[in-house]
Backbone bond lengths (Angstrom), bond angles and torsions (degrees), N, CA, C in turn:
res aa  C-N    CA-C-N  psi(-1)  N-CA   C-N-CA  omega(-1)  CA-C   N-CA-C  phi
1 M - - - 1.516 - - 1.465 106.66 -
2 L 1.385 115.00 137.01 1.363 116.44 176.25 1.600 113.70 -83.29
3 T 1.296 116.51 157.87 1.496 117.57 178.53 1.512 108.55 -80.15
4 I 1.309 117.17 167.19 1.479 124.69 178.10 1.602 108.37 -60.18
5 P 1.345 120.20 -45.19 1.528 115.71 174.88 1.467 115.60 -59.15
6 E 1.345 115.87 -32.85 1.505 120.44 -179.81 1.534 108.81 -69.10
7 E 1.271 117.08 -46.36 1.509 122.35 -171.78 1.566 101.44 -73.09
8 F 1.257 119.87 -46.23 1.586 120.95 175.56 1.461 104.64 -51.97
9 L 1.216 127.46 -53.54 1.392 126.05 -179.47 1.500 114.20 -54.60
10 L 1.305 116.79 -41.12 1.564 118.28 175.86 1.461 112.88 -63.09
11 L 1.299 118.05 -32.18 1.447 121.90 176.75 1.422 112.29 -66.64
12 T 1.310 122.39 -19.23 1.412 125.30 175.11 1.581 115.06 -87.70
13 V 1.269 114.98 -9.06 1.483 119.98 174.78 1.506 112.81 -64.88
14 T 1.301 115.72 130.01 1.543 117.73 -179.41 1.456 111.94 -106.82
15 D 1.197 123.55 -20.66 1.461 120.78 -175.31 1.537 110.52 -160.73
16 D 1.315 118.57 163.12 1.502 118.39 178.58 1.413 119.48 -70.63
17 A 1.430 119.38 -6.31 1.418 128.22 178.75 1.465 113.51 -79.85
18 G 1.433 119.78 -9.65 1.341 120.89 179.61 1.527 114.00 104.63
19 G 1.339 117.07 23.84 1.513 122.68 -177.35 1.531 104.69 -91.94
20 F 1.380 111.50 150.59 1.517 116.96 176.12 1.460 107.03 -130.55
21 V 1.353 117.08 157.37 1.508 123.57 174.99 1.556 103.20 -66.67
22 E 1.376 113.13 139.11 1.490 117.67 175.74 1.447 105.49 -93.01
23 L 1.458 116.67 111.79 1.411 122.97 173.82 1.531 112.51 -98.06
24 P 1.336 114.77 148.05 1.479 116.94 176.10 1.508 110.99 -58.66
25 V 1.273 113.12 148.70 1.516 117.50 -173.29 1.486 113.34 -51.57
26 Q 1.297 118.73 -46.88 1.518 118.96 -176.29 1.514 110.05 -64.74
27 T 1.442 113.25 -43.96 1.430 112.09 177.84 1.547 117.64 -63.79
28 F 1.318 114.66 -37.66 1.432 120.19 177.86 1.580 109.36 -59.06
29 N 1.349 113.89 -49.27 1.559 114.50 -176.74 1.479 108.55 -68.83
30 S 1.313 118.98 -44.35 1.525 118.02 -178.07 1.457 110.54 -60.16
31 G 1.385 114.46 -38.53 1.546 116.87 -177.56 1.457 114.85 -63.91
32 F 1.310 113.55 -51.53 1.527 115.16 -179.57 1.447 115.34 -67.06
33 V 1.493 116.18 -39.82 1.392 115.38 176.85 1.521 108.44 -60.53
34 G 1.307 117.18 -50.79 1.461 121.69 179.54 1.466 113.41 -51.56
35 A 1.281 118.10 -40.86 1.511 123.01 -177.96 1.583 104.48 -66.66
36 A 1.171 120.94 -39.06 1.516 122.34 -177.11 1.479 106.55 -69.71
37 I 1.274 119.71 -46.68 1.505 122.43 -176.26 1.574 107.95 -64.27
38 M 1.395 117.80 -42.87 1.439 119.93 175.25 1.496 109.94 -60.52
39 E 1.252 122.05 -39.37 1.551 122.36 -178.21 1.620 103.21 -66.62
40 L 1.288 117.04 -39.08 1.529 116.00 179.26 1.454 113.02 -62.70
41 A 1.359 114.78 -38.97 1.570 120.85 174.48 1.499 111.90 -58.65
42 L 1.322 114.04 -47.64 1.484 117.23 -177.67 1.446 113.23 -71.76
43 K 1.294 123.92 -24.21 1.477 133.71 173.73 1.520 110.37 -85.03
44 N 1.366 116.20 2.92 1.587 119.27 176.16 1.523 110.39 57.30
45 R 1.406 114.91 39.23 1.499 116.09 168.90 1.539 108.51 -97.46
46 I 1.315 117.56 -21.36 1.507 119.67 176.50 1.485 110.51 -135.46
47 D 1.330 116.66 160.33 1.506 120.18 170.02 1.621 105.32 -132.11
48 S 1.229 114.55 170.02 1.433 117.77 -177.14 1.657 112.14 -154.33
49 D 1.250 106.99 158.58 1.533 114.10 167.87 1.593 107.76 -122.50
50 L 1.160 122.24 -161.90 1.536 123.77 -176.72 1.525 111.64 -77.61
51 E 1.300 117.45 -9.71 1.524 119.54 -176.41 1.501 113.71 -117.07
52 K 1.305 120.09 -18.59 1.484 119.54 -175.74 1.481 110.53 -165.14
53 I 1.331 117.58 169.77 1.427 122.44 173.50 1.583 107.12 -123.22
54 W 1.246 115.98 161.98 1.472 121.81 175.00 1.581 111.88 -144.11
55 I 1.277 112.31 158.80 1.545 116.37 -178.08 1.516 108.49 -85.20
56 T 1.280 117.47 133.78 1.460 120.50 176.98 1.630 110.82 -109.90
57 D 1.384 113.95 -16.20 1.448 119.02 -171.64 1.442 106.83 -154.09
58 N 1.366 124.96 113.62 1.417 125.78 177.99 1.574 117.06 -77.58
59 A 1.405 111.12 -10.73 1.559 113.27 -176.80 1.343 115.72 -57.32
60 P 1.331 124.04 132.09 1.466 122.01 175.00 1.566 109.37 -62.66
61 T 1.359 109.34 158.58 1.517 115.11 176.64 1.510 106.86 -97.95
62 D 1.323 117.92 -169.05 1.439 125.75 179.44 1.464 110.53 -88.91
63 A 1.343 120.85 5.54 1.420 124.45 -173.12 1.426 113.47 -122.37
64 P 1.406 123.37 106.86 1.376 128.94 -176.54 1.624 112.45 -53.14
65 C 1.330 111.77 -39.23 1.527 109.44 -176.45 1.473 117.25 -71.16
66 V 1.387 113.74 -16.94 1.389 122.70 173.42 1.513 113.97 -84.93
67 N 1.373 115.64 -42.18 1.451 123.74 176.24 1.512 107.77 -54.97
68 A 1.340 121.16 -43.26 1.420 121.29 -179.31 1.489 115.39 -47.62
69 I 1.304 115.80 -41.61 1.389 121.25 174.33 1.503 115.43 -72.12
70 L 1.274 114.71 -49.17 1.494 123.67 178.22 1.589 108.67 -48.77
71 R 1.283 116.88 -44.03 1.524 118.82 -179.40 1.550 111.27 -63.12
72 L 1.419 115.86 -43.56 1.443 118.10 173.76 1.508 114.60 -57.06
73 L 1.416 116.75 -41.62 1.447 118.98 -173.78 1.652 105.82 -64.02
74 Q 1.337 118.40 -23.56 1.497 120.45 -175.08 1.420 109.34 -80.98
75 A 1.337 124.49 -2.02 1.469 123.45 179.86 1.574 108.16 -65.22
76 A 1.364 112.54 139.44 1.429 120.39 -170.88 1.609 111.09 -60.71
77 D 1.341 117.63 -28.03 1.446 118.29 -173.76 1.555 108.93 -109.38
78 F 1.331 114.40 19.78 1.642 113.99 176.25 1.430 112.75 -65.67
79 D 1.269 119.13 136.79 1.423 126.61 174.20 1.464 110.23 -96.66
80 F 1.308 114.23 115.95 1.473 121.99 -175.94 1.519 115.84 -86.58
81 R 1.225 119.69 -1.27 1.509 123.45 178.24 1.521 105.77 -64.48
82 A 1.374 110.04 147.91 1.495 121.32 -175.82 1.512 111.13 -59.34
83 E 1.274 114.96 -46.48 1.432 119.68 -175.10 1.546 113.44 -71.16
84 K 1.278 117.29 -3.83 1.504 121.12 -179.82 1.539 111.89 -110.45
85 L 1.276 121.87 -13.31 1.508 128.75 -168.78 1.546 107.42 -57.52
86 I 1.331 116.43 -66.27 1.458 120.86 -172.34 1.411 112.36 -61.92
87 E 1.369 118.16 -39.36 1.456 124.69 -179.96 1.560 112.02 -55.96
88 Q 1.372 112.74 -41.24 1.459 117.39 -179.81 1.487 113.86 -79.48
89 L 1.368 117.98 -28.82 1.469 120.89 -173.13 1.579 114.58 -105.48
90 A 1.293 115.27 -5.02 1.514 116.93 -173.85 1.423 114.03 -59.22
91 A 1.336 122.03 -32.13 1.448 127.81 178.86 1.526 113.13 -63.24
92 S 1.387 116.38 -17.45 1.415 122.97 177.94 1.387 115.52 -90.77
93 G 1.435 122.44 -4.44 1.385 125.72 179.58 1.588 116.08 -53.14
94 T 1.211 111.69 -36.84 1.458 119.24 -177.58 1.546 112.47 -74.46
95 S 1.379 115.59 -34.89 1.368 120.52 177.37 1.558 111.73 -69.91
96 V 1.401 113.21 -44.77 1.512 115.85 173.19 1.545 113.91 -54.73
97 R 1.329 113.41 -44.24 1.511 116.81 175.60 1.504 113.35 -61.53
98 D 1.344 118.04 -48.96 1.437 121.85 -176.53 1.616 111.94 -61.83
99 L 1.289 115.31 -36.27 1.444 122.05 -177.64 1.531 105.05 -74.67
100 A 1.281 121.93 -33.94 1.407 125.40 179.58 1.548 107.24 -70.37
101 V 1.319 117.67 -44.09 1.470 121.33 175.05 1.554 111.34 -55.87
102 Q 1.359 114.83 -46.61 1.433 118.94 -176.86 1.399 111.12 -64.29
103 K 1.301 118.47 -34.41 1.491 121.54 -179.63 1.596 111.93 -68.98
104 L 1.321 111.47 -41.31 1.579 117.39 174.56 1.463 110.92 -67.35
105 C 1.209 121.94 -34.75 1.539 122.71 173.20 1.561 110.15 -63.23
106 E 1.276 114.43 -42.19 1.525 119.67 -177.45 1.483 107.07 -68.89
107 R 1.322 125.50 -28.49 1.400 133.34 177.71 1.532 112.75 -83.52
108 R 1.325 116.69 -3.43 1.452 124.66 -179.57 1.556 111.25 62.08
109 I 1.360 115.12 35.40 1.429 121.80 177.93 1.550 107.36 -93.50
110 L 1.403 112.72 -42.84 1.514 120.65 176.80 1.591 104.54 -118.70
111 M 1.338 117.47 168.39 1.404 125.50 174.48 1.419 109.50 -140.14
112 K 1.359 117.79 128.33 1.419 126.21 -178.75 1.630 111.02 -71.94
113 R 1.314 118.17 128.55 1.468 115.58 -178.48 1.537 101.97 -134.55
114 E 1.309 118.62 126.73 1.429 122.82 179.67 1.596 108.10 -107.21
115 G 1.389 112.17 150.41 1.440 115.67 -179.81 1.444 107.55 -153.15
116 R 1.342 120.91 -169.61 1.486 123.82 177.43 1.487 108.73 -138.01
117 I 1.332 120.33 145.99 1.385 126.12 167.36 1.502 110.31 -97.82
118 L 1.303 120.43 126.86 1.463 125.05 -177.01 1.449 109.58 56.12
119 W 1.275 124.47 30.84 1.447 130.60 173.26 1.498 110.91 66.73
120 V 1.306 118.31 12.53 1.508 123.45 -171.75 1.551 113.38 -124.93
121 F 1.276 114.51 -58.62 1.417 120.05 -170.57 1.572 110.38 -88.63
122 K 1.371 115.62 125.61 1.458 116.38 -177.59 1.473 109.45 -75.35
123 T 1.385 113.40 147.70 1.393 123.71 172.28 1.536 115.13 -127.05
124 Q 1.242 117.62 155.21 1.509 119.80 173.62 1.458 112.44 -129.56
125 A 1.312 123.93 142.80 1.344 131.31 176.02 1.511 109.82 -139.23
126 Y 1.301 114.52 155.46 1.503 115.30 -176.92 1.545 109.09 -136.07
127 P 1.427 114.39 81.55 1.335 121.53 -174.56 1.576 111.22 -67.41
128 M 1.326 112.01 148.80 1.515 117.35 179.63 1.486 114.17 -71.79
129 I 1.416 117.19 122.32 1.472 116.17 172.34 1.487 106.21 -91.86
130 D 1.240 124.41 -50.80 1.507 126.76 -177.17 1.592 109.00 -121.30
131 D 1.384 112.48 109.06 1.486 113.98 179.56 1.444 116.91 -90.05
132 K 1.402 117.99 12.93 1.409 124.16 -179.37 1.570 109.67 -59.26
133 Q 1.329 118.86 -43.15 1.424 122.96 -170.02 1.627 105.37 -69.37
134 I 1.372 116.33 -44.70 1.533 115.24 179.66 1.440 110.90 -69.55
135 R 1.392 121.93 -32.74 1.422 120.40 177.29 1.491 112.33 -67.08
136 D 1.381 112.87 -42.75 1.457 111.82 -179.41 1.533 112.06 -66.99
137 A 1.421 118.45 -36.47 1.500 119.40 175.24 1.444 112.48 -59.43
138 K 1.336 121.12 -48.24 1.382 124.36 -177.63 1.563 111.38 -64.75
139 K 1.278 117.40 -41.19 1.491 119.55 178.90 1.527 111.90 -66.93
140 R 1.307 114.75 -38.16 1.469 118.05 172.08 1.527 116.12 -62.20
141 L 1.372 116.13 -45.97 1.482 120.71 174.94 1.592 111.91 -64.30
142 L 1.289 110.52 -40.54 1.553 111.00 -179.70 1.459 113.15 -62.29
143 G 1.485 114.80 -37.74 1.365 116.28 173.34 1.519 120.83 -53.74
144 V 1.430 111.91 -29.52 1.371 121.93 -178.92 1.606 108.19 -80.43
145 L 1.302 109.83 -49.32 1.492 117.70 -171.06 1.570 113.48 -74.36
146 L 1.353 118.62 -29.40 1.475 122.77 -177.18 1.468 113.57 -116.63
147 G 1.296 115.59 2.81 1.473 120.93 176.50 1.395 114.78 -129.22
148 D 1.356 115.31 -147.87 1.552 112.69 179.52 1.558 105.63 -127.88
149 A 1.285 116.11 22.31 1.488 115.56 171.88 1.530 113.72 -66.93
150 L 1.348 116.93 135.29 1.427 121.35 174.86 1.389 116.79 -75.68
151 P 1.332 121.95 130.70 1.478 123.47 -175.51 1.386 108.46 -72.51
152 S 1.271 124.09 143.23 1.437 131.19 165.49 1.493 105.66 -71.97
153 P 1.406 115.82 158.49 1.482 117.77 173.34 1.451 117.61 -49.17
154 R 1.412 117.29 -42.96 1.471 126.01 172.72 1.522 111.25 -53.48
155 D 1.363 117.35 -54.72 1.394 121.24 -174.36 1.574 111.24 -68.66
156 A 1.335 119.34 -30.76 1.423 125.37 173.74 1.547 111.63 -61.08
157 C 1.321 111.81 -43.14 1.623 119.73 175.03 1.545 108.08 -60.66
158 L 1.364 115.80 -52.84 1.437 122.04 -172.76 1.514 109.34 -64.42
159 L 1.324 123.63 -37.73 1.365 128.10 175.59 1.516 111.65 -63.04
160 A 1.347 116.72 -46.12 1.500 120.27 176.56 1.545 110.72 -58.00
161 L 1.278 117.31 -45.92 1.420 121.33 179.19 1.606 112.03 -59.29
162 A 1.455 113.27 -47.34 1.463 118.75 -179.98 1.528 109.99 -62.90
163 D 1.286 116.99 -41.34 1.485 123.10 -178.65 1.518 107.92 -62.57
164 A 1.318 119.22 -47.60 1.547 118.08 -175.92 1.456 109.86 -75.11
165 S 1.303 122.65 -20.72 1.510 126.00 179.66 1.518 111.07 -97.24
166 D 1.237 122.31 4.81 1.400 129.39 177.46 1.623 110.82 58.11
167 L 1.408 109.27 41.25 1.401 114.96 174.57 1.530 112.87 -99.13
168 I 1.400 121.52 -2.52 1.379 116.84 175.80 1.444 115.85 -52.50
169 R 1.326 117.66 -30.40 1.507 123.46 -179.25 1.553 109.05 -67.80
170 Q 1.325 119.82 -13.98 1.432 123.74 174.64 1.590 111.63 -79.11
171 I 1.306 113.11 -16.42 1.392 118.26 -173.11 1.555 113.16 -110.49
172 V 1.357 116.84 -41.67 1.414 125.93 -173.01 1.591 111.89 -100.28
173 P 1.306 121.53 134.73 1.431 124.19 171.65 1.493 112.27 -57.10
174 P 1.316 121.92 148.06 1.428 123.02 -175.08 1.416 117.22 -58.79
175 G 1.382 117.34 -32.40 1.511 124.99 -178.25 1.515 110.32 -72.53
176 Q 1.351 120.49 -14.44 1.491 121.40 -176.72 1.527 115.70 -115.56
177 M 1.348 113.54 12.65 1.378 119.20 177.62 1.476 117.51 -55.27
178 A 1.373 113.29 -47.62 1.490 119.83 178.68 1.579 112.80 -53.60
179 Q 1.311 111.11 -45.24 1.488 117.02 175.37 1.512 114.93 -63.22
180 A 1.299 115.20 -38.47 1.512 120.89 175.69 1.447 107.82 -61.65
181 R 1.317 120.18 -52.51 1.505 123.58 -176.44 1.516 113.88 -57.67
182 A 1.340 112.37 -40.12 1.477 111.20 178.97 1.553 112.07 -69.55
183 R 1.378 112.34 -29.52 1.526 115.55 -176.23 1.604 103.47 -75.12
184 L 1.296 118.55 -30.21 1.468 116.21 178.65 1.502 111.91 -68.15
185 E 1.352 118.16 -34.21 1.510 122.10 177.51 1.573 104.70 -64.98
186 T 1.268 116.52 -43.29 1.545 116.89 176.82 1.462 117.17 -57.57
187 I 1.346 113.03 -46.29 1.367 121.40 -178.15 1.614 112.92 -61.63
188 G 1.304 107.65 -34.93 1.478 112.49 177.36 1.558 115.35 -65.74
189 R 1.312 115.17 -20.11 1.462 119.00 175.62 1.549 115.60 -94.90
190 M 1.213 116.14 -5.25 1.492 121.46 -174.14 1.557 110.13 -66.15
191 E 1.343 114.48 129.85 1.365 117.94 177.98 1.531 111.80 -86.12
192 L 1.325 117.00 -14.80 1.443 127.21 179.54 1.489 110.56 -63.29
193 L 1.284 114.39 -25.35 1.530 115.47 -176.85 1.507 111.08 -66.79
194 G 1.329 115.85 -20.67 1.515 117.81 -177.28 1.590 109.71 91.83
195 Q 1.264 110.32 137.90 1.545 119.25 -175.51 1.547 107.93 -55.36
196 N 1.340 120.11 -41.76 1.506 124.16 -166.19 1.576 101.79 -67.43
197 V 1.367 121.01 -46.93 1.361 121.88 179.89 1.488 115.24 -62.36
198 K 1.393 115.06 -44.29 1.384 118.38 179.72 1.537 114.66 -67.96
199 H 1.360 114.14 -31.10 1.441 122.43 172.48 1.584 109.43 -63.29
200 Y 1.227 115.28 -48.98 1.451 117.58 -175.74 1.536 110.63 -64.05
201 I 1.393 117.65 -52.27 1.445 117.57 176.02 1.546 114.66 -51.81
202 S 1.356 115.70 -43.36 1.494 118.83 -178.38 1.631 105.96 -62.56
203 L 1.356 114.64 -41.71 1.493 116.79 -175.46 1.488 109.22 -68.00
204 W 1.260 121.02 -40.62 1.462 126.65 -177.15 1.478 108.38 -62.97
205 R 1.398 117.41 -46.63 1.474 119.76 179.06 1.445 114.54 -63.46
206 A 1.401 114.34 -35.95 1.451 114.79 176.02 1.546 112.94 -65.41
207 A 1.359 115.32 -37.77 1.416 123.27 -179.77 1.481 113.57 -63.57
208 M 1.404 109.67 -39.55 1.592 118.18 -179.06 1.598 107.74 -71.19
209 D 1.296 114.51 -42.18 1.431 117.04 179.44 1.545 112.91 -60.13
210 Q 1.307 112.65 -43.50 1.461 120.08 173.31 1.492 114.98 -57.99
211 A 1.406 113.98 -47.55 1.506 116.94 179.82 1.528 112.76 -65.10
212 L 1.314 120.64 -36.17 1.453 123.69 178.51 1.535 110.28 -71.69
213 A 1.327 117.90 -34.70 1.412 118.04 178.46 1.596 116.84 -68.28
214 V 1.354 114.20 -30.81 1.343 115.79 -179.00 1.574 110.79 -99.14
215 A 1.266 118.48 -1.76 1.547 120.51 -176.06 1.522 107.43 -71.65
216 P 1.314 117.35 143.63 1.491 120.65 178.80 1.509 106.82 -67.95
217 P 1.380 118.13 155.66 1.512 115.64 177.51 1.470 109.95 -69.98
218 L 1.402 116.43 158.12 1.416 120.78 177.57 1.483 114.27 -88.30
């Protein structure tokens, strides 16, 4: 099973040649940091209420992209209040993404390809080797957004990330976006998700909104 950061990364893939959706810097950082924290919550390393999170288990997971955030949370001076989360962790968004890319390359889902522009500037692309994982993820999420399938806690977290990062368009055909948006609103009210998942999604959205509000203009 892929982690939430790894599946979130796959949702940003635009083509088999290794292209990715270009996200605004603040959205990029908040998305990957949020994905890692959500994975920590589902792996029972942290817990939360509507105002803060706290560590329940310091043991590393089997996912380097998630452990990168867990280590930062263990700092003696870390502020666990919701409004401070993304602000403190945002600089690690690239690290989470890079470690997720590395893991997907190790699993032969992506492949690293280096090149040069004008024979001088180095470039990197990550062509798709095996698209089964991304097809399965999109099929699963489409079943929730355009059908009546109940989302798992993991899928509820992934959909919240995709919605806030404007990646729903990567999953749903343009003509069915209105239906998908209405379904997202319904999912947000579902008690079946469990209070811990709903608390965390609400907390992360508040932290992301705060981070975007105070971020300097690009």
